[in-house]
PAZATI-764453 format. One record per residue (C-alpha): residue number from 1; residue in three letters; z, x, y. Coordinates in steps of 0.05 Angstrom, whole numbers, plus 5000, padded with zeros to 4 digits. Layout:
% PAZATI-764453
[NUM; ALA; [Z; X; Y]]
...
//
This chain:
% PAZATI-764453
[1; UNK; [4091; 4864; 5081]]
[2; UNK; [4120; 4930; 5055]]
[3; UNK; [4139; 4931; 4980]]
[4; UNK; [4213; 4929; 4995]]
[5; UNK; [4212; 4880; 5053]]
[6; UNK; [4267; 4830; 5042]]
[7; UNK; [4299; 4872; 4987]]
[8; UNK; [4341; 4920; 5028]]
[9; UNK; [4412; 4896; 5019]]
[10; UNK; [4476; 4922; 5049]]
[11; UNK; [4517; 4917; 4985]]
[12; UNK; [4535; 4978; 4943]]
[13; UNK; [4486; 4961; 4886]]
[14; UNK; [4428; 4948; 4934]]
[15; UNK; [4438; 5015; 4968]]
[16; UNK; [4432; 5054; 4903]]
[17; UNK; [4357; 5056; 4909]]
[18; UNK; [4358; 5098; 4972]]
[19; UNK; [4363; 5173; 4972]]
[20; UNK; [4428; 5201; 5002]]
[21; UNK; [4434; 5268; 5035]]
[22; UNK; [4487; 5317; 5013]]
[23; UNK; [4512; 5350; 4950]]
[24; UNK; [4561; 5319; 4901]]
[25; UNK; [4621; 5361; 4885]]
[26; UNK; [4689; 5356; 4851]]
[27; UNK; [4756; 5390; 4855]]
[28; UNK; [4800; 5377; 4794]]
[29; UNK; [4858; 5404; 4754]]
[30; UNK; [4814; 5431; 4698]]
[31; UNK; [4840; 5492; 4661]]
[32; UNK; [4806; 5553; 4692]]
[33; UNK; [4817; 5593; 4627]]
[34; UNK; [4774; 5544; 4588]]
[35; UNK; [4833; 5517; 4550]]
[36; UNK; [4860; 5446; 4549]]
[37; UNK; [4918; 5454; 4599]]
[38; UNK; [4879; 5412; 4650]]
[39; UNK; [4938; 5398; 4696]]
[40; UNK; [4985; 5425; 4748]]
[41; UNK; [5060; 5433; 4740]]
[42; UNK; [5098; 5419; 4804]]
[43; UNK; [5171; 5442; 4806]]
[44; UNK; [5223; 5395; 4837]]
[45; UNK; [5222; 5398; 4913]]
[46; UNK; [5155; 5435; 4915]]
[47; UNK; [5089; 5418; 4948]]
[48; UNK; [5022; 5427; 4912]]
[49; UNK; [4955; 5431; 4947]]
[50; UNK; [4904; 5391; 4908]]
[51; UNK; [4844; 5406; 4952]]
[52; UNK; [4827; 5451; 5010]]
[53; UNK; [4755; 5436; 5030]]
[54; UNK; [4717; 5472; 5085]]
[55; UNK; [4661; 5441; 5126]]
[56; UNK; [4635; 5370; 5130]]
[57; UNK; [4639; 5319; 5074]]
[58; UNK; [4666; 5253; 5050]]
[59; UNK; [4713; 5240; 4992]]
[60; UNK; [4687; 5182; 4950]]
[61; UNK; [4736; 5177; 4892]]
[62; UNK; [4806; 5202; 4874]]
[63; UNK; [4835; 5196; 4804]]
[64; UNK; [4905; 5217; 4786]]
[65; UNK; [4952; 5212; 4726]]
[66; UNK; [5021; 5242; 4720]]
[67; UNK; [5070; 5262; 4666]]
[68; UNK; [5142; 5264; 4691]]
[69; UNK; [5210; 5249; 4660]]
[70; UNK; [5233; 5215; 4724]]
[71; UNK; [5219; 5140; 4715]]
[72; UNK; [5212; 5132; 4790]]
[73; UNK; [5161; 5186; 4803]]
[74; UNK; [5112; 5135; 4831]]
[75; UNK; [5161; 5126; 4890]]
[76; UNK; [5187; 5197; 4893]]
[77; UNK; [5121; 5237; 4893]]
[78; UNK; [5089; 5236; 4962]]
[79; UNK; [5015; 5239; 4979]]
[80; UNK; [4992; 5272; 5044]]
[81; UNK; [4921; 5281; 5071]]
[82; UNK; [4897; 5320; 5132]]
[83; UNK; [4828; 5319; 5164]]
[84; UNK; [4793; 5372; 5206]]
[85; UNK; [4850; 5420; 5213]]
[86; UNK; [4900; 5370; 5241]]
[87; UNK; [4974; 5387; 5237]]
[88; UNK; [4999; 5316; 5228]]
[89; UNK; [4977; 5279; 5165]]
[90; UNK; [4930; 5220; 5168]]
[91; UNK; [4955; 5195; 5101]]
[92; UNK; [5029; 5193; 5085]]
[93; UNK; [5055; 5149; 5028]]
[94; UNK; [5090; 5150; 4961]]
[95; UNK; [5040; 5159; 4905]]
[96; UNK; [5047; 5091; 4872]]
[97; UNK; [5048; 5052; 4937]]
[98; UNK; [4985; 5086; 4962]]
[99; UNK; [4948; 5064; 4899]]
[100; UNK; [4973; 4992; 4907]]
[101; UNK; [5037; 4992; 4864]]
[102; UNK; [5105; 4982; 4897]]
[103; UNK; [5176; 4992; 4872]]
[104; UNK; [5156; 5050; 4826]]
[105; UNK; [5128; 4999; 4776]]
[106; UNK; [5067; 5013; 4733]]
[107; UNK; [5016; 4956; 4725]]
[108; UNK; [4942; 4950; 4712]]
[109; UNK; [4901; 4917; 4766]]
[110; UNK; [4833; 4921; 4798]]
[111; UNK; [4810; 4912; 4869]]
[112; UNK; [4749; 4939; 4904]]
[113; UNK; [4782; 5001; 4936]]
[114; UNK; [4840; 5011; 4888]]
[115; UNK; [4848; 5005; 4812]]
[116; UNK; [4902; 5025; 4762]]
[117; UNK; [4905; 5025; 4687]]
[118; UNK; [4965; 5032; 4641]]
[119; UNK; [4972; 5018; 4567]]
[120; UNK; [4997; 4949; 4545]]
[121; UNK; [5066; 4970; 4524]]
[122; UNK; [5078; 5002; 4593]]
[123; UNK; [5059; 4942; 4636]]
[124; UNK; [5115; 4928; 4685]]
[125; UNK; [5157; 4989; 4668]]
[126; UNK; [5181; 5040; 4718]]
[127; UNK; [5135; 5100; 4714]]
[128; UNK; [5103; 5118; 4649]]
[129; UNK; [5031; 5139; 4638]]
[130; UNK; [4982; 5106; 4687]]
[131; UNK; [4913; 5122; 4716]]
[132; UNK; [4908; 5115; 4791]]
[133; UNK; [4840; 5106; 4825]]
[134; UNK; [4820; 5102; 4899]]
[135; UNK; [4750; 5089; 4925]]
[136; UNK; [4763; 5087; 5000]]
[137; UNK; [4713; 5135; 5032]]
[138; UNK; [4747; 5191; 5070]]
[139; UNK; [4700; 5230; 5116]]
[140; UNK; [4713; 5296; 5152]]
[141; UNK; [4672; 5344; 5194]]
[142; UNK; [4710; 5410; 5192]]
[143; UNK; [4752; 5406; 5129]]
[144; UNK; [4802; 5367; 5088]]
[145; UNK; [4869; 5383; 5055]]
[146; UNK; [4904; 5339; 5004]]
[147; UNK; [4976; 5353; 4982]]
[148; UNK; [5029; 5322; 4938]]
[149; UNK; [5103; 5333; 4947]]
[150; UNK; [5149; 5328; 4887]]
[151; UNK; [5213; 5295; 4912]]
[152; UNK; [5238; 5282; 4841]]
[153; UNK; [5300; 5319; 4816]]
[154; UNK; [5258; 5345; 4758]]
[155; UNK; [5190; 5379; 4754]]
[156; UNK; [5126; 5341; 4748]]
[157; UNK; [5107; 5370; 4680]]
[158; UNK; [5033; 5350; 4684]]
[159; UNK; [4993; 5327; 4745]]
[160; UNK; [4920; 5313; 4728]]
[161; UNK; [4869; 5296; 4782]]
[162; UNK; [4797; 5289; 4804]]
[163; UNK; [4774; 5290; 4877]]
[164; UNK; [4700; 5272; 4879]]
[165; UNK; [4666; 5284; 4946]]
[166; UNK; [4600; 5295; 4980]]
[167; UNK; [4586; 5360; 5019]]
[168; UNK; [4542; 5358; 5081]]
[169; UNK; [4504; 5412; 5118]]
[170; UNK; [4520; 5385; 5187]]
[171; UNK; [4582; 5355; 5221]]
[172; UNK; [4587; 5280; 5219]]
[173; UNK; [4565; 5238; 5279]]
[174; UNK; [4618; 5223; 5331]]
[175; UNK; [4621; 5149; 5313]]
[176; UNK; [4646; 5164; 5242]]
[177; UNK; [4720; 5145; 5238]]
[178; UNK; [4775; 5179; 5197]]
[179; UNK; [4814; 5145; 5142]]
[180; UNK; [4888; 5133; 5151]]
[181; UNK; [4944; 5104; 5108]]
[182; UNK; [5019; 5099; 5121]]
[183; UNK; [5080; 5074; 5084]]
[184; UNK; [5137; 5035; 5118]]
[185; UNK; [5198; 4998; 5093]]
[186; UNK; [5257; 4956; 5116]]
[187; UNK; [5314; 4950; 5066]]
[188; UNK; [5334; 4895; 5079]]
[189; UNK; [5300; 4856; 5133]]
[190; UNK; [5352; 4824; 5179]]
[191; UNK; [5352; 4748; 5186]]
[192; UNK; [5352; 4727; 5259]]
[193; UNK; [5407; 4676; 5244]]
[194; UNK; [5447; 4722; 5200]]
[195; UNK; [5458; 4717; 5125]]
[196; UNK; [5445; 4644; 5108]]
[197; UNK; [5479; 4649; 5040]]
[198; UNK; [5544; 4671; 5070]]
[199; UNK; [5538; 4614; 5120]]
[200; UNK; [5524; 4564; 5064]]
[201; UNK; [5459; 4545; 5098]]
[202; UNK; [5395; 4526; 5062]]
[203; UNK; [5332; 4563; 5084]]
[204; UNK; [5288; 4503; 5068]]
[205; UNK; [5326; 4460; 5117]]
[206; UNK; [5307; 4506; 5174]]
[207; UNK; [5232; 4496; 5173]]
[208; UNK; [5229; 4474; 5245]]
[209; UNK; [5261; 4537; 5272]]
[210; UNK; [5213; 4563; 5326]]
[211; UNK; [5187; 4634; 5330]]
[212; UNK; [5141; 4651; 5388]]
[213; UNK; [5145; 4727; 5384]]
[214; UNK; [5134; 4782; 5333]]
[215; UNK; [5194; 4822; 5358]]
[216; UNK; [5234; 4810; 5294]]
[217; UNK; [5175; 4812; 5246]]
[218; UNK; [5166; 4864; 5191]]
[219; UNK; [5120; 4917; 5220]]
[220; UNK; [5061; 4937; 5176]]
[221; UNK; [5021; 4979; 5225]]
[222; UNK; [5024; 5004; 5296]]
[223; UNK; [4966; 5050; 5316]]
[224; UNK; [4932; 5076; 5379]]
[225; UNK; [4859; 5093; 5387]]
[226; UNK; [4795; 5057; 5368]]
[227; UNK; [4776; 5034; 5298]]
[228; UNK; [4788; 4979; 5248]]
[229; UNK; [4845; 4957; 5203]]
[230; UNK; [4823; 4948; 5131]]
[231; UNK; [4884; 4920; 5097]]
[232; UNK; [4952; 4931; 5066]]
[233; UNK; [4995; 4925; 5004]]
[234; UNK; [5062; 4891; 5015]]
[235; UNK; [5120; 4897; 4965]]
[236; UNK; [5179; 4849; 4967]]
[237; UNK; [5244; 4851; 4928]]
[238; UNK; [5268; 4779; 4932]]
[239; UNK; [5343; 4789; 4938]]
[240; UNK; [5360; 4733; 4988]]
[241; UNK; [5391; 4674; 4951]]
[242; UNK; [5400; 4601; 4968]]
[243; UNK; [5471; 4573; 4967]]
[244; UNK; [5475; 4519; 4913]]
[245; UNK; [5538; 4480; 4898]]
[246; UNK; [5547; 4459; 4826]]
[247; UNK; [5603; 4414; 4801]]
[248; UNK; [5640; 4435; 4739]]
[249; UNK; [5686; 4376; 4724]]
[250; UNK; [5730; 4369; 4786]]
[251; UNK; [5714; 4439; 4811]]
[252; UNK; [5657; 4461; 4856]]
[253; UNK; [5623; 4527; 4843]]
[254; UNK; [5578; 4565; 4891]]
[255; UNK; [5519; 4597; 4855]]
[256; UNK; [5459; 4638; 4877]]
[257; UNK; [5390; 4608; 4867]]
[258; UNK; [5330; 4651; 4884]]
[259; UNK; [5269; 4619; 4915]]
[260; UNK; [5202; 4634; 4947]]
[261; UNK; [5202; 4695; 4993]]
[262; UNK; [5141; 4674; 5032]]
[263; UNK; [5122; 4627; 5089]]
[264; UNK; [5122; 4685; 5138]]
[265; UNK; [5063; 4684; 5185]]
[266; UNK; [5020; 4746; 5196]]
[267; UNK; [5008; 4766; 5269]]
[268; UNK; [4957; 4818; 5292]]
[269; UNK; [4957; 4840; 5364]]
[270; UNK; [4895; 4877; 5389]]
[271; UNK; [4892; 4926; 5448]]
[272; UNK; [4961; 4911; 5474]]
[273; UNK; [4948; 4837; 5485]]
[274; UNK; [5006; 4790; 5503]]
[275; UNK; [5029; 4730; 5462]]
[276; UNK; [4995; 4696; 5427]]
[277; UNK; [4959; 4748; 5385]]
[278; UNK; [4885; 4745; 5371]]
[279; UNK; [4900; 4733; 5297]]
[280; UNK; [4959; 4688; 5278]]
[281; UNK; [4967; 4664; 5206]]
[282; UNK; [5001; 4606; 5171]]
[283; UNK; [5041; 4638; 5115]]
[284; UNK; [5049; 4701; 5073]]
[285; UNK; [5009; 4675; 5013]]
[286; UNK; [4955; 4651; 5061]]
[287; UNK; [4946; 4720; 5090]]
[288; UNK; [4939; 4747; 5020]]
[289; UNK; [4883; 4696; 5008]]
[290; UNK; [4923; 4654; 4960]]
[291; UNK; [4959; 4587; 4967]]
[292; UNK; [5021; 4551; 4943]]
[293; UNK; [5053; 4617; 4925]]
[294; UNK; [5025; 4682; 4898]]
[295; UNK; [4992; 4681; 4830]]
[296; UNK; [4987; 4733; 4775]]
[297; UNK; [4915; 4751; 4789]]
[298; UNK; [4881; 4812; 4819]]
[299; UNK; [4815; 4801; 4856]]
[300; UNK; [4767; 4846; 4893]]
[301; UNK; [4797; 4836; 4962]]
[302; UNK; [4865; 4803; 4952]]
[303; UNK; [4916; 4784; 4900]]
[304; UNK; [4979; 4810; 4865]]
[305; UNK; [4982; 4878; 4832]]
[306; UNK; [5055; 4864; 4811]]
[307; UNK; [5073; 4791; 4798]]
[308; UNK; [5143; 4769; 4815]]
[309; UNK; [5153; 4725; 4754]]
[310; UNK; [5140; 4775; 4699]]
[311; UNK; [5161; 4744; 4633]]
[312; UNK; [5177; 4813; 4606]]
[313; UNK; [5229; 4822; 4661]]
[314; UNK; [5257; 4753; 4677]]
[315; UNK; [5315; 4781; 4719]]
[316; UNK; [5270; 4822; 4764]]
[317; UNK; [5242; 4791; 4828]]
[318; UNK; [5198; 4848; 4853]]
[319; UNK; [5126; 4837; 4871]]
[320; UNK; [5068; 4871; 4906]]
[321; UNK; [5011; 4834; 4940]]
[322; UNK; [4949; 4862; 4973]]
[323; UNK; [4895; 4842; 5023]]
[324; UNK; [4835; 4886; 5038]]
[325; UNK; [4792; 4871; 5099]]
[326; UNK; [4729; 4901; 5070]]
[327; UNK; [4680; 4847; 5091]]
[328; UNK; [4723; 4827; 5152]]
[329; UNK; [4753; 4890; 5183]]
[330; UNK; [4797; 4877; 5243]]
[331; UNK; [4769; 4915; 5302]]
[332; UNK; [4808; 4948; 5359]]
[333; UNK; [4788; 4993; 5417]]
[334; UNK; [4856; 5018; 5444]]
[335; UNK; [4911; 4997; 5396]]
[336; UNK; [4932; 4950; 5341]]
[337; UNK; [4998; 4921; 5317]]
[338; UNK; [5002; 4885; 5250]]
[339; UNK; [5065; 4849; 5230]]
[340; UNK; [5089; 4791; 5186]]
[341; UNK; [5150; 4746; 5188]]
[342; UNK; [5200; 4757; 5132]]
[343; UNK; [5207; 4685; 5113]]
[344; UNK; [5191; 4630; 5163]]
[345; UNK; [5216; 4651; 5233]]
[346; UNK; [5245; 4715; 5202]]
[347; UNK; [5303; 4677; 5169]]
[348; UNK; [5303; 4715; 5103]]
[349; UNK; [5336; 4781; 5085]]
[350; UNK; [5294; 4814; 5031]]
[351; UNK; [5273; 4886; 5018]]
[352; UNK; [5202; 4897; 5046]]
[353; UNK; [5157; 4958; 5040]]
[354; UNK; [5083; 4968; 5052]]
[355; UNK; [5023; 5013; 5060]]
[356; UNK; [4972; 4999; 5115]]
[357; UNK; [4901; 5026; 5111]]
[358; UNK; [4856; 5035; 5171]]
[359; UNK; [4800; 5077; 5202]]
[360; UNK; [4804; 5104; 5272]]
[361; UNK; [4784; 5158; 5322]]
[362; UNK; [4824; 5222; 5326]]
[363; UNK; [4873; 5245; 5349]]
[364; UNK; [4918; 5192; 5320]]
[365; UNK; [4989; 5174; 5340]]
[366; UNK; [5036; 5215; 5295]]
[367; UNK; [5058; 5176; 5234]]
[368; UNK; [5133; 5163; 5230]]
[369; UNK; [5165; 5204; 5174]]
[370; UNK; [5180; 5172; 5107]]
[371; UNK; [5251; 5149; 5093]]
[372; UNK; [5291; 5198; 5050]]
[373; UNK; [5274; 5193; 4977]]
[374; UNK; [5339; 5159; 4956]]
[375; UNK; [5329; 5105; 5009]]
[376; UNK; [5259; 5091; 4981]]
[377; UNK; [5284; 5073; 4912]]
[378; UNK; [5284; 4999; 4892]]
[379; UNK; [5351; 4967; 4902]]
[380; UNK; [5366; 4954; 4829]]
[381; UNK; [5353; 5028; 4812]]
[382; UNK; [5394; 5053; 4871]]
[383; UNK; [5453; 5010; 4849]]
[384; UNK; [5446; 5035; 4777]]
[385; UNK; [5457; 5107; 4798]]
//
């Protein structure tokens, strides 16, 4: 028996004992004069190139923190990434959403590929100081370009960043896939039976409504090529109320009572297959590896980065949940379609947004453009303007 027989593991700690080829490098915003102005300033409406890397390599870690007077910079600043000289981005998402935080809200959470940290007094606020970390590996053979677009109405006064990567002497093997991420939204989703509140109908009394199609589902990802889907973050603004009749003396009063946004099944179609899909779930919280609702916990592969019932903000019903298929990537050879019902049988009308993450062969199907910046803002902040 060799000394290490039975010891070679596949986990990240087990692999640390083996030598890796390549050279570790970093591109950051450090002050080239030697001073302490270790940041970029990005004027309103301008694009900044964070990294332009030539040759083969693999990004291993990205860290970012931002100073900006706009409270919604996490939704207004856009992240774009290009691999191997491509003209269409492989990554296209608002900054906060890419790092697992929807609605422009700052929260601390930790998962295996994404982690954020903000100070205690800033938890749950829009914007503010926060550290954003990504550990998804991002390989390339001929080069990489990473950009941020400031779609705020004011300048980003300080943009700090690290991009840690490995540089290789030879191009990557053909079987190495490229990283992709894309933001989508539907504000609001449209209930297939119309607005139940206006019809004085109770969502919970419609649990036997059938749905044998994903045609009306919220779409998380639609991609062509070969690769594997590795997860998503899904943000919901729970704005769809139940109609509740309360008696006040001899008078009846109709009031709004907000309830659980979930129960929507996830459906994942592989390689253009017909109904039913290869993967069909049993409810939104089930897909996010929780049960009986979402809970205020962040775990390695699944959980909530923003919890809906934040005691600091009792009138706010915004949440972000995540599920990362790290140990269980979902494989496809020609195409993949990932969707989820918005409420059972697509009966609810809430604001949905998401970022999907996947690896695939190139060239990829062009990513749909982001909605205009004003349309990306959370409903309560749009209405406040």
